[in-house]
N, CA, C and O atoms as a GROMACS GRO file, in nm:
protein
  236
    1MET      N    1  -1.188   2.560   2.780
    1MET     CA    2  -1.295   2.570   2.878
    1MET      C    3  -1.310   2.435   2.948
    1MET      O    4  -1.310   2.330   2.882
    2PHE      N    5  -1.323   2.438   3.076
    2PHE     CA    6  -1.337   2.315   3.153
    2PHE      C    7  -1.484   2.285   3.177
    2PHE      O    8  -1.563   2.375   3.205
    3ARG      N    9  -1.518   2.159   3.167
    3ARG     CA   10  -1.655   2.119   3.197
    3ARG      C   11  -1.666   2.098   3.347
    3ARG      O   12  -1.576   2.043   3.410
    4VAL      N   13  -1.777   2.140   3.403
    4VAL     CA   14  -1.800   2.126   3.546
    4VAL      C   15  -1.912   2.026   3.569
    4VAL      O   16  -1.996   2.009   3.481
    5PRO      N   17  -1.914   1.959   3.683
    5PRO     CA   18  -2.022   1.864   3.708
    5PRO      C   19  -2.157   1.936   3.719
    5PRO      O   20  -2.162   2.051   3.762
    6PRO      N   21  -2.264   1.868   3.681
    6PRO     CA   22  -2.395   1.932   3.689
    6PRO      C   23  -2.432   1.969   3.833
    6PRO      O   24  -2.399   1.897   3.927
    7ARG      N   25  -2.500   2.079   3.847
    7ARG     CA   26  -2.545   2.124   3.978
    7ARG      C   27  -2.690   2.080   3.998
    7ARG      O   28  -2.769   2.081   3.904
    8PRO      N   29  -2.725   2.042   4.118
    8PRO     CA   30  -2.864   2.002   4.142
    8PRO      C   31  -2.959   2.120   4.132
    8PRO      O   32  -2.926   2.232   4.171
    9ARG      N   33  -3.076   2.096   4.080
    9ARG     CA   34  -3.178   2.200   4.068
    9ARG      C   35  -3.270   2.193   4.189
    9ARG      O   36  -3.322   2.086   4.222
   10THR      N   37  -3.290   2.305   4.256
   10THR     CA   38  -3.372   2.305   4.376
   10THR      C   39  -3.521   2.309   4.344
   10THR      O   40  -3.603   2.277   4.429
   11ARG      N   41  -3.557   2.348   4.221
   11ARG     CA   42  -3.698   2.358   4.186
   11ARG      C   43  -3.756   2.225   4.139
   11ARG      O   44  -3.877   2.216   4.117
   12THR      N   45  -3.674   2.124   4.124
   12THR     CA   46  -3.722   1.993   4.082
   12THR      C   47  -3.781   1.920   4.202
   12THR      O   48  -3.717   1.914   4.308
   13PRO      N   49  -3.901   1.866   4.188
   13PRO     CA   50  -3.959   1.791   4.300
   13PRO      C   51  -3.870   1.672   4.338
   13PRO      O   52  -3.801   1.616   4.252
   14ALA      N   53  -3.873   1.634   4.461
   14ALA     CA   54  -3.785   1.529   4.512
   14ALA      C   55  -3.803   1.398   4.438
   14ALA      O   56  -3.706   1.325   4.420
   15GLU      N   57  -3.925   1.366   4.395
   15GLU     CA   58  -3.947   1.237   4.328
   15GLU      C   59  -3.892   1.235   4.185
   15GLU      O   60  -3.886   1.128   4.123
   16HIS      N   61  -3.851   1.351   4.132
   16HIS     CA   62  -3.798   1.357   3.995
   16HIS      C   63  -3.650   1.393   3.990
   16HIS      O   64  -3.597   1.418   3.882
   17LEU      N   65  -3.582   1.396   4.103
   17LEU     CA   66  -3.442   1.436   4.105
   17LEU      C   67  -3.353   1.341   4.025
   17LEU      O   68  -3.264   1.386   3.953
   18GLY      N   69  -3.376   1.212   4.036
   18GLY     CA   70  -3.295   1.114   3.963
   18GLY      C   71  -3.310   1.130   3.813
   18GLY      O   72  -3.212   1.126   3.740
   19ARG      N   73  -3.432   1.146   3.768
   19ARG     CA   74  -3.458   1.162   3.625
   19ARG      C   75  -3.398   1.293   3.574
   19ARG      O   76  -3.338   1.296   3.467
   20ALA      N   77  -3.412   1.401   3.651
   20ALA     CA   78  -3.357   1.529   3.611
   20ALA      C   79  -3.205   1.522   3.600
   20ALA      O   80  -3.147   1.579   3.508
   21PHE      N   81  -3.142   1.453   3.693
   21PHE     CA   82  -2.997   1.437   3.688
   21PHE      C   83  -2.956   1.357   3.566
   21PHE      O   84  -2.859   1.391   3.499
   22GLY      N   85  -3.029   1.250   3.536
   22GLY     CA   86  -2.999   1.168   3.419
   22GLY      C   87  -3.014   1.244   3.289
   22GLY      O   88  -2.932   1.230   3.199
   23VAL      N   89  -3.119   1.325   3.278
   23VAL     CA   90  -3.139   1.405   3.157
   23VAL      C   91  -3.026   1.505   3.141
   23VAL      O   92  -2.975   1.525   3.031
   24GLN      N   93  -2.987   1.567   3.250
   24GLN     CA   94  -2.879   1.666   3.244
   24GLN      C   95  -2.748   1.600   3.203
   24GLN      O   96  -2.674   1.656   3.121
   25ARG      N   97  -2.718   1.483   3.257
   25ARG     CA   98  -2.595   1.412   3.219
   25ARG      C   99  -2.599   1.368   3.073
   25ARG      O  100  -2.497   1.373   3.004
   26THR      N  101  -2.716   1.324   3.026
   26THR     CA  102  -2.730   1.283   2.887
   26THR      C  103  -2.708   1.399   2.793
   26THR      O  104  -2.639   1.385   2.692
   27MET      N  105  -2.765   1.514   2.824
   27MET     CA  106  -2.748   1.632   2.740
   27MET      C  107  -2.602   1.678   2.741
   27MET      O  108  -2.551   1.725   2.640
   28ASP      N  109  -2.534   1.666   2.855
   28ASP     CA  110  -2.394   1.702   2.864
   28ASP      C  111  -2.309   1.612   2.775
   28ASP      O  112  -2.222   1.659   2.703
   29ALA      N  113  -2.336   1.482   2.779
   29ALA     CA  114  -2.261   1.387   2.696
   29ALA      C  115  -2.289   1.410   2.548
   29ALA      O  116  -2.198   1.402   2.465
   30ALA      N  117  -2.415   1.438   2.514
   30ALA     CA  118  -2.449   1.463   2.374
   30ALA      C  119  -2.378   1.589   2.323
   30ALA      O  120  -2.330   1.591   2.210
   31GLY      N  121  -2.371   1.691   2.405
   31GLY     CA  122  -2.300   1.813   2.366
   31GLY      C  123  -2.151   1.790   2.350
   31GLY      O  124  -2.088   1.851   2.264
   32ALA      N  125  -2.096   1.702   2.433
   32ALA     CA  126  -1.953   1.672   2.422
   32ALA      C  127  -1.922   1.598   2.293
   32ALA      O  128  -1.811   1.611   2.241
   33VAL      N  129  -2.016   1.523   2.240
   33VAL     CA  130  -1.996   1.451   2.115
   33VAL      C  131  -2.032   1.539   1.996
   33VAL      O  132  -1.955   1.546   1.899
   34LEU      N  133  -2.146   1.605   2.000
   34LEU     CA  134  -2.194   1.681   1.886
   34LEU      C  135  -2.121   1.813   1.864
   34LEU      O  136  -2.113   1.861   1.751
   35GLY      N  137  -2.068   1.873   1.970
   35GLY     CA  138  -1.997   1.999   1.956
   35GLY      C  139  -1.876   1.989   1.864
   35GLY      O  140  -1.866   2.067   1.769
   36PRO      N  141  -1.784   1.898   1.890
   36PRO     CA  142  -1.669   1.884   1.800
   36PRO      C  143  -1.709   1.842   1.657
   36PRO      O  144  -1.647   1.885   1.560
   37LEU      N  145  -1.812   1.758   1.645
   37LEU     CA  146  -1.858   1.720   1.511
   37LEU      C  147  -1.912   1.841   1.436
   37LEU      O  148  -1.889   1.856   1.316
   38ALA      N  149  -1.984   1.928   1.506
   38ALA     CA  150  -2.035   2.050   1.442
   38ALA      C  151  -1.919   2.141   1.401
   38ALA      O  152  -1.923   2.201   1.294
   39ALA      N  153  -1.818   2.151   1.485
   39ALA     CA  154  -1.702   2.233   1.451
   39ALA      C  155  -1.630   2.178   1.328
   39ALA      O  156  -1.589   2.255   1.241
   40LEU      N  157  -1.616   2.047   1.320
   40LEU     CA  158  -1.553   1.988   1.202
   40LEU      C  159  -1.638   2.011   1.078
   40LEU      O  160  -1.583   2.033   0.970
   41GLY      N  161  -1.770   2.007   1.092
   41GLY     CA  162  -1.858   2.035   0.979
   41GLY      C  163  -1.844   2.178   0.930
   41GLY      O  164  -1.841   2.202   0.810
   42VAL      N  165  -1.834   2.272   1.023
   42VAL     CA  166  -1.816   2.413   0.984
   42VAL      C  167  -1.682   2.431   0.913
   42VAL      O  168  -1.674   2.502   0.814
   43LEU      N  169  -1.578   2.366   0.964
   43LEU     CA  170  -1.447   2.375   0.898
   43LEU      C  171  -1.452   2.314   0.759
   43LEU      O  172  -1.393   2.368   0.665
   44ALA      N  173  -1.522   2.202   0.743
   44ALA     CA  174  -1.532   2.138   0.612
   44ALA      C  175  -1.610   2.226   0.514
   44ALA      O  176  -1.575   2.233   0.396
   45LEU      N  177  -1.714   2.294   0.562
   45LEU     CA  178  -1.795   2.378   0.474
   45LEU      C  179  -1.730   2.512   0.444
   45LEU      O  180  -1.771   2.581   0.350
   46SER      N  181  -1.632   2.551   0.522
   46SER     CA  182  -1.570   2.682   0.502
   46SER      C  183  -1.483   2.686   0.377
   46SER      O  184  -1.454   2.794   0.326
   47GLY      N  185  -1.442   2.571   0.327
   47GLY     CA  186  -1.363   2.566   0.206
   47GLY      C  187  -1.216   2.591   0.227
   47GLY      O  188  -1.138   2.586   0.132
   48GLN      N  189  -1.174   2.618   0.348
   48GLN     CA  190  -1.033   2.638   0.375
   48GLN      C  191  -0.966   2.503   0.390
   48GLN      O  192  -1.028   2.405   0.430
   49THR      N  193  -0.839   2.499   0.358
   49THR     CA  194  -0.767   2.372   0.371
   49THR      C  195  -0.690   2.373   0.502
   49THR      O  196  -0.622   2.469   0.536
   50TYR      N  197  -0.703   2.266   0.573
   50TYR     CA  198  -0.632   2.247   0.699
   50TYR      C  199  -0.559   2.115   0.689
   50TYR      O  200  -0.617   2.012   0.653
   51GLY      N  201  -0.432   2.118   0.721
   51GLY     CA  202  -0.356   1.993   0.722
   51GLY      C  203  -0.404   1.904   0.835
   51GLY      O  204  -0.453   1.951   0.937
   52ARG      N  205  -0.390   1.775   0.815
   52ARG     CA  206  -0.437   1.680   0.916
   52ARG      C  207  -0.365   1.702   1.048
   52ARG      O  208  -0.428   1.697   1.154
   53ARG      N  209  -0.237   1.726   1.044
   53ARG     CA  210  -0.163   1.749   1.169
   53ARG      C  211  -0.208   1.877   1.238
   53ARG      O  212  -0.221   1.881   1.360
   54LYS      N  213  -0.233   1.981   1.160
   54LYS     CA  214  -0.275   2.108   1.219
   54LYS      C  215  -0.415   2.097   1.278
   54LYS      O  216  -0.441   2.154   1.384
   55ALA      N  217  -0.504   2.025   1.211
   55ALA     CA  218  -0.643   2.013   1.259
   55ALA      C  219  -0.653   1.929   1.385
   55ALA      O  220  -0.741   1.952   1.469
   56LEU      N  221  -0.564   1.831   1.400
   56LEU     CA  222  -0.572   1.740   1.514
   56LEU      C  223  -0.482   1.780   1.630
   56LEU      O  224  -0.477   1.710   1.732
   57ARG      N  225  -0.410   1.890   1.617
   57ARG     CA  226  -0.320   1.934   1.723
   57ARG      C  227  -0.400   1.976   1.847
   57ARG      O  228  -0.500   2.047   1.838
   58ILE      N  229  -0.353   1.932   1.960
   58ILE     CA  230  -0.418   1.969   2.086
   58ILE      C  231  -0.336   2.082   2.147
   58ILE      O  232  -0.215   2.068   2.166
   59PRO      N  233  -0.401   2.194   2.179
   59PRO     CA  234  -0.326   2.309   2.233
   59PRO      C  235  -0.266   2.280   2.370
   59PRO      O  236  -0.200   2.367   2.428
   0.00000   0.00000   0.00000
């Protein structure tokens, strides 16, 4: 899945556009970091064994 740039929200008042954009970018970056960590946690808790090469392979 490809990440797309954030879209501007039309319902945000003009004086808060910068802050809204910053919050959206921060949440996007946090999801990009926490998502793979959560996936690794689920794999670790599943009890299945995955080889290091297989787990780190990029499709």
